[in-house]
N, C-alpha and C positions, 0 to 999 in steps of 0.2 A: 518542414521543421525551419520554424522561424524564431524570432529571441523567445516568445512565451512556452517552446516546447510544443507536442501535438496539440495541447490545453488552448484553441483559439477562443477568439471571443463568441464563434457560433458553436463552438461544443461544450462551453462555459454554460452557454444561457440554457440549455436543457440538462444539463448534469442532473441537476437534484431532481429529475422527472421520472428519474428510474428506481421505483419502487422496490425493487431487488437489493439498490444498497438504503436508499432511502425510508423506508419504513421503519415503523416504531420497534417491531419485531426486531427487526437487524442490528437495529443502533444502541439500544436499552442493554442487552449485556457485553456488547462490545465496550461501551461505555462504564457499566460496571466491572469487567473486570482491569480496566485500563487504571479506573481509579482506585480499586484495592492497590495495585501496583507500583501506583503513585504513593502511596504512603502516606499522603498529606506532604509532600515536597514538591517540585515543580515538573511539569513536564515536556516535553518539544515533538512537534509533530514534524516528520519528515513530509514533504508533499500533502500540506494541510489544504489544500484544494480551498473549497466552498465552505469549510467549517463543520462538514456533518458529523463529523465525530468532537473536533474540539469545543466546536459552544455549548452542546449537551454536556461534555465533560467539564467544561469550566461553571456549570452550572451548578456542578456537584461539586464545588468550592476546592476543586484543582487550576491551580493559577498554569496558564496553558499558552504558550506559544509555537510560531510555527515558522519552516522554511517552505517556500514555493516557488516555481519557475515562472509560473502562467502568472501575469498580472491581471486578465479578464477574471481566473479563479478565484484571487484575492478579491476583488471587486463583488464577484456573489456572496463572496464571507462579511465584508464593510457593510453591504447593504442589510444585510440580517441583525435582529436585536442582539445585543452585547456584542458582534463584531468588530467596532469601532476599539474595541479595547483591547483585543489579542494583538498584542504584536506578531509581527510577521516579515521574516528578513524575505527579500526577492532574489534569488537565487537557488541553484543546482544543489542538493542535497547529499552532492558527492564532496562538495567545495567548502560550500557558505559555512562560516563561525558565526555564532552569535554569542560568541565570550562570554558564555555562563556554562553552568554547570546544573545537572537535572538527576531528579533521580528515577526518571523515567524519559525514554526517547522512544519511540514507535512509528511506524511504517504499516499503514492496511492495505485492505485491498489490492495485491497481487502488486502493488506498486513496483517492488523491487525487482521485477521482470520488465521494466521498464528501462533497466540498465542496461544495456545490451552488449555487455562483454563481462566476463570474468573479473577483468581490474578493476573495473565499476564496480560490480559488486561489493567486490572486495575493501574498495576503496568507503564506499556507502558504510561500510561496518566499521571502519576505523573512524570517519567521521562520526556515527554512533559512540561509537567505545570515548572518545576524545571529548563528548559533551559531556558523558556519564561523571557522578561523583563517585567514588569508591562505593561499592555494593550495589550501584545502582542497575538498573533492568534495559536493555534494546527488547522490543519487541516487535515480531513482526506476522503477518497474514498473510498467507499465500498459496495457492493451490499447489497440491500434488501433480506432476507432470501424466496427462492419464495416457501414456503411450499403451499399456495394457488393452485400451481400447481403440488398438488402431491393428488393423490387418496387416498382414506383409506386404510391404511395398507400397502402401496406401499414404497420405499424407494430410488428409482433410479429416477433421469433427465437426459435426453441427454441435454448438452449443443452445441454439433459438432458432425457432422458427415458428411464425405466425402471422398474422394478417397485413401487418405493416412495417415488419423488422424481422432482417432474417441474417444468421450470424454463421459464419464456420473460421476455425482454425486451421493452418496451414503450416505443417510441422516439417520443419530440417533437422532429422534425427543425428545426422553424421556433425552439423556444427552446432548442436544444441538450442537453435533457435525456433521461433515462431511468430506469426502473423495473425493477430484477429483483425477478420473481415466483417465491418456492419455492414447494409443496406438496408437503407428505410426506404419507405414506400411514401412520399407527402405530396399534398395538393396535386395527386396525377403523375409524379414523376418519382426517380429513382434517384439517390444519393447514397456515395458510397464514402466510407469512410474505415482505413485500413493503420494498427498500429504494431509496429514491432516489437520484439520481445525477447529475453533469450528466458530459458527454466532453466532452476535446480533442485537436484535433489535435497531432501532435509538433512543428508551427511554431507554434503558440499558447503550447505549452509554453517553448519556445523565445524566444517574446518574453518571458513572466513573468519568464522569468530574465533576461532583459537587464534588467528593470527591476529585477532585483532584485542585480546585479552580478554575475550569473554569466555565465559562457560557456560553451556547447555544447566538450564535451570527447571525447564518444565516444556513440554510440548503435549497440546491435546488437539484432537480433532475440530476443536468448535469453539466458541466464544464461551459455554455455554463449559468449559473444563469437558466437553466429551472426550472418549478414550482414542487417541490415535490407532488405527489397525490398518492391514494392509488394502484396507476397502475405503479409507478417509481421501475423501478430494480433494481436501485442505487441511494445512496446520497451521496453528497459531501456536508461535516455537519464542520462547521467554529466555534468554542468554543474560548473565549479572556479571559485570564487572567486575576481576579478580581484585582483593585488596595487595595495598603493599608494592 
């Protein structure tokens, strides 16, 4: 860990190469839903990163701002068309205050799990609520813990395997933590990158929201408002700030 968190220059340089998160068919439905929730107001993205969501959202006419810990990630945003116009506060999404209020705060692609304690995740909800106008919305996109797939006593689940990349998640079900291990084959040598996470069930996030003065408004199984079911592998959840 360093001043830029886990996303240093090396990681930032290839972050957008992952088509699983940067392909148009992934980005477009997310941006459509976020624009709908913003409702003509301003939006704040926690962990704005390289701007893969914020920039196309801004092109839809939404005034977007961001908070980001990693300066190399922000540098990638700034290098893109329109990136210089987006205001980004350098800091973490738990404590940073941009001193403005928004109709939408959002946090996508499992990033809530980068906060590896319950206290930190709750603090993130509290910070989101503090940045919302009355009636505003807080949205997160996060995976459902896949513990049903773990055989009794096992701790490892593979999430990717190919010719140049292997990925496995290692679960600590006692402490509700897991680590994602990535191994790349590059130029004839292997590189490894591991990221610690904390998983939580939707009901736990709902309790965090209640403690922050938010109430659940919608929960879908994806960005196209798919039905959330017992076999959904992720959820897009929206809480609304209680007025008054």
